[in-house]
C-alpha positions in Angstrom: -0.5 13.0 -42.8 -0.9 14.0 -46.5 -3.1 12.8 -48.9 -2.0 11.9 -52.6 -3.4 15.2 -53.7 -0.8 17.2 -51.1 -3.7 17.7 -48.5 -3.9 16.9 -45.0 -5.8 14.0 -44.1 -7.0 15.6 -41.0 -8.1 18.8 -42.4 -11.6 17.9 -42.1 -11.3 17.5 -38.4 -11.5 20.4 -36.2 -11.0 20.6 -32.2 -12.6 18.0 -30.0 -16.3 18.5 -29.5 -17.4 20.0 -26.3 -18.4 17.2 -23.8 -21.3 17.9 -20.9 -21.4 15.1 -18.0 -18.0 13.4 -19.6 -15.8 11.3 -17.2 -12.9 14.6 -16.2 -10.0 13.0 -14.3 -9.8 14.3 -10.8 -6.1 15.8 -11.5 -6.5 18.9 -12.9 -2.3 19.6 -13.5 1.2 17.9 -13.3 0.8 13.7 -12.6 -2.1 11.5 -12.8 -2.5 9.0 -10.3 -2.0 9.1 -6.3 -2.0 5.3 -5.5 1.0 3.3 -6.3 -0.3 0.8 -8.1 -2.1 3.3 -10.8 1.4 5.4 -10.2 3.1 1.8 -11.6 0.5 1.5 -14.1 0.9 5.2 -15.6 5.1 4.8 -15.2 5.0 1.3 -16.9 3.2 3.2 -20.3 5.0 6.2 -20.2 8.2 3.9 -20.3 7.1 2.5 -23.6 8.2 6.2 -25.1 5.2 7.0 -26.2 5.6 10.5 -26.6 3.2 13.8 -27.0 0.3 10.9 -27.9 0.2 10.5 -23.9 -0.1 14.1 -22.9 -2.5 15.2 -25.5 -4.6 12.1 -24.0 -3.9 13.7 -20.3 -5.5 16.6 -21.7 -8.4 14.9 -23.5 -9.4 13.3 -19.8 -8.9 16.5 -18.2 -11.5 18.2 -20.5 -13.9 15.4 -20.0 -14.0 13.6 -23.9 -14.1 9.8 -22.5 -18.0 9.4 -21.9 -18.0 5.9 -20.7 -15.3 3.3 -19.3 -15.9 -0.1 -18.2 -13.5 -2.6 -17.1 -14.3 -6.6 -17.7 -12.1 -9.4 -17.2 -9.3 -8.8 -20.2 -10.9 -5.7 -21.6 -11.4 -2.0 -20.7 -14.1 -0.7 -23.2 -14.3 3.2 -23.4 -16.3 5.7 -25.5 -14.1 9.0 -26.2 -15.9 11.8 -28.0 -13.3 13.6 -30.9 -13.8 16.1 -33.2 -16.7 13.9 -35.1 -20.4 13.8 -34.3 -20.1 10.4 -32.8 -17.6 9.4 -30.1 -15.1 6.6 -30.9 -15.1 3.2 -29.3 -12.0 2.4 -27.4 -10.9 -1.4 -26.7 -7.9 -2.2 -24.6 -7.0 -6.2 -23.9 -5.1 -7.5 -21.6 -4.7 -11.2 -20.6 -6.8 -12.7 -17.9 -5.2 -14.7 -16.3 -6.9 -18.5 -16.0 -8.2 -20.1 -12.8 -5.3 -22.2 -12.4 -3.1 -19.3 -11.9 -5.3 -17.3 -10.0 -5.9 -20.4 -7.7 -2.2 -20.4 -7.2 -2.0 -16.7 -6.4 -5.3 -16.9 -3.7 -3.3 -19.6 -1.9 -0.3 -17.5 -1.5 -2.5 -14.6 -0.6 -4.6 -16.6 2.2 -1.0 -18.3 3.4 0.0 -14.7 4.7 -2.2 -12.8 7.1 -1.0 -9.6 5.9 -2.2 -9.9 2.2 -5.5 -10.9 3.7 -5.8 -8.4 5.6 -4.7 -5.6 4.0 -7.4 -7.0 0.9 -10.2 -7.4 3.1 -9.8 -3.9 4.7 -9.9 -2.5 0.6 -6.4 -1.8 0.1 -3.4 -3.1 -2.3 0.0 -3.6 -0.2 2.8 -2.7 -2.9 4.5 -6.3 -1.9 1.5 -7.4 -4.2 3.5 -6.9 -7.2 6.5 -9.1 -6.1 3.9 -11.7 -4.9 2.3 -11.8 -8.2 5.5 -11.9 -10.1 6.7 -14.9 -8.5 3.9 -16.8 -9.0 4.1 -16.1 -13.0 1.4 -13.6 -13.2 2.9 -9.7 -13.2 0.5 -7.4 -12.9 1.1 -4.7 -15.7 2.2 -5.5 -18.8 5.9 -5.8 -19.2 5.7 -4.6 -22.9 3.2 -2.3 -25.0 2.7 -5.6 -27.3 0.9 -7.1 -24.5 -1.8 -4.3 -24.9 -4.4 -4.9 -27.7 -5.2 -1.1 -28.6 -8.1 -0.3 -30.9 -9.4 3.0 -31.9 -12.4 3.6 -34.5 -10.7 7.0 -35.1 -8.8 7.3 -38.4 -5.3 8.2 -36.7 -3.1 5.5 -37.5 -0.9 6.3 -34.2 -1.5 3.8 -31.7 -2.1 4.8 -28.7 -4.1 7.6 -30.5 -5.2 10.4 -28.0 -8.1 8.8 -27.3 -6.8 5.5 -26.4 -4.2 7.4 -24.4 -7.0 9.2 -22.6 -8.9 6.4 -21.5 -5.5 5.0 -20.2 -5.5 8.0 -17.6 -9.0 7.6 -16.8 -8.4 3.8 -16.1 -5.4 5.0 -13.8 -8.0 7.1 -12.2 -10.4 4.2 -11.5 -8.0 1.9 -10.2 -7.2 5.4 -7.6 -11.0 4.8 -7.0 -11.1 1.3 -6.7 -8.1 -0.9 -6.6 -9.6 -4.2 -7.2 -10.9 -2.9 -10.5 -7.0 -4.0 -11.6 -7.2 -7.3 -10.4 -10.6 -7.4 -12.0 -8.9 -6.4 -15.3 -6.8 -9.6 -14.7 -9.7 -11.9 -14.3 -10.7 -11.8 -10.7 -13.5 -9.8 -9.8 -13.4 -8.3 -6.1 -16.4 -10.7 -4.3 -14.8 -13.6 -6.1 -11.2 -12.7 -4.8 -12.5 -11.8 -1.1 -15.0 -15.2 -1.0 -11.8 -17.3 -2.1 -9.4 -15.6 0.1 -12.4 -16.0 3.3 -12.6 -19.7 2.1 -9.0 -20.5 2.2 -8.4 -18.7 5.3 -11.4 -20.6 6.9 -10.2 -24.0 5.6 -6.7 -23.5 7.3 -7.6 -22.2 10.9 -7.3 -24.4 13.4 -10.7 -26.1 14.8 -12.2 -24.0 17.6 -11.8 -26.0 20.8 -15.6 -27.1 22.6 -16.1 -27.6 26.1 -18.9 -28.7 28.6 -20.7 -26.4 30.1 -19.8 -26.7 34.0 -21.7 -25.7 37.5 -25.1 -26.1 37.9 -27.0 -27.8 35.0 -23.6 -28.8 33.5 -25.8 -31.7 32.3 -28.3 -29.7 30.2 -27.6 -28.1 27.5 -25.0 -27.9 24.5 -21.2 -27.8 24.6 -19.8 -24.3 24.0 -17.1 -23.3 22.1 -14.1 -21.7 23.9 -13.1 -18.3 23.0 -10.4 -15.4 23.6 -7.7 -16.6 26.5 -9.3 -20.2 26.6 -8.2 -21.1 22.9 -4.5 -20.8 24.4 -5.0 -22.4 28.2 -7.5 -25.1 27.3 -4.9 -27.3 26.8 -2.6 -26.5 29.8 -2.9 -29.3 32.8 -4.6 -27.4 35.6 -2.3 -26.4 38.6 -3.6 -25.9 42.2 -3.1 -22.4 43.2 -1.0 -23.3 46.7 1.9 -24.9 44.3 2.3 -21.6 42.6 2.3 -18.9 45.6 6.0 -19.2 46.1 7.2 -18.6 42.3 4.2 -15.9 41.6 6.7 -12.7 41.8 9.6 -14.9 40.4 10.2 -14.0 36.9 9.8 -17.0 34.2 12.8 -16.4 32.6 16.2 -14.9 34.0 17.0 -11.6 33.8 19.8 -10.3 31.9 22.4 -8.8 33.1 22.3 -5.1 33.9 24.3 -3.2 30.8 27.8 -1.5 31.4 27.6 2.3 32.3 29.9 4.7 30.6 32.3 6.2 32.9 32.8 9.5 32.2 34.9 12.3 33.9 32.8 14.7 36.5 33.4 18.1 34.2 31.9 16.5 31.2 28.9 18.8 31.4 31.2 22.0 31.6 33.0 21.0 28.8 29.5 20.9 26.5 27.9 24.0 27.8 29.7 27.3 26.6 31.4 29.8 28.8 28.7 32.0 30.9 28.3 35.7 30.6 29.7 38.0 32.7 26.9 38.9 34.7 26.8 35.4 36.4 30.7 34.9 37.0 31.8 34.4 33.2 35.1 32.3 32.6 35.9 32.4 36.4 32.6 31.1 37.3 33.5 27.6 35.2 36.9 27.0 36.6 35.3 27.3 40.3 32.8 24.7 39.4 35.4 22.9 37.8 37.3 22.4 41.1 34.1 22.1 43.3 33.2 19.0 40.6 36.4 17.3 41.3 36.1 17.6 45.1 32.1 16.2 44.8 33.5 13.3 42.4 36.0 12.1 45.2 33.0 12.5 48.4 35.6 14.8 50.1 35.0 18.4 51.0 37.6 21.1 51.6 39.1 24.5 51.3 38.8 24.5 47.5 34.4 24.3 47.7 33.5 27.7 46.4 30.9 28.3 49.5 
């Protein structure tokens, strides 16, 4: 960009100031992002055709020019050191979903043990993106206009290299803690997991309780049934002597044996190559073929190679 007098608007700015202790990208070359969710986030950004601005931002991220990065519901803030003495403030807004939307998502997550188990283990299954989309709450922005990008630098380009550096460091923050992505959308890790535990607990069947038996059965409180007792507690008792005759019988009919493939007796010989001369050569194959035919008929005679 040039000024009215023909000079460069950025002529006064040189290379970025060197930073000590900045947040450096762990990736030193190639693509940034290891997990499916961080790669998906960057794929969405790169699909907006932002050109070389992302490339310059990736170099900033690897040099450690980002001093601070914070994720809050609906807002990511950062501080990026450029060529000026004071670092530039960066803000990236993305709408956080209201409680009503999250309650719908949480009900879907709690209704499937697969999602609850993976989330409680600290992982985001790839099917999560589809679940959020089906609930009308996509995890990732669908258009660049959904992101409110602001930087304190004089560059009019959006995103500038400072914003782009923040995007790459944000993707690596998602690698380190996938719940940061969900936190940006409005639910912290603790809130989400507590909610899932509550919903899963409310949906769990009541634990059957039986009274203690044996000596002193009248004393002491009833105890919950655990393990296999949960399955067996509702079944009627069957005297063992009535079941002895059927103890070794399969509870269901066994299937018929599968049909066998009828093959000729020479199948193996046809699959093998001719033997070497040291052990008989092609003549050995012919003698074995006659022997196999005899064995296949259950006979023995003069064709037996001895």
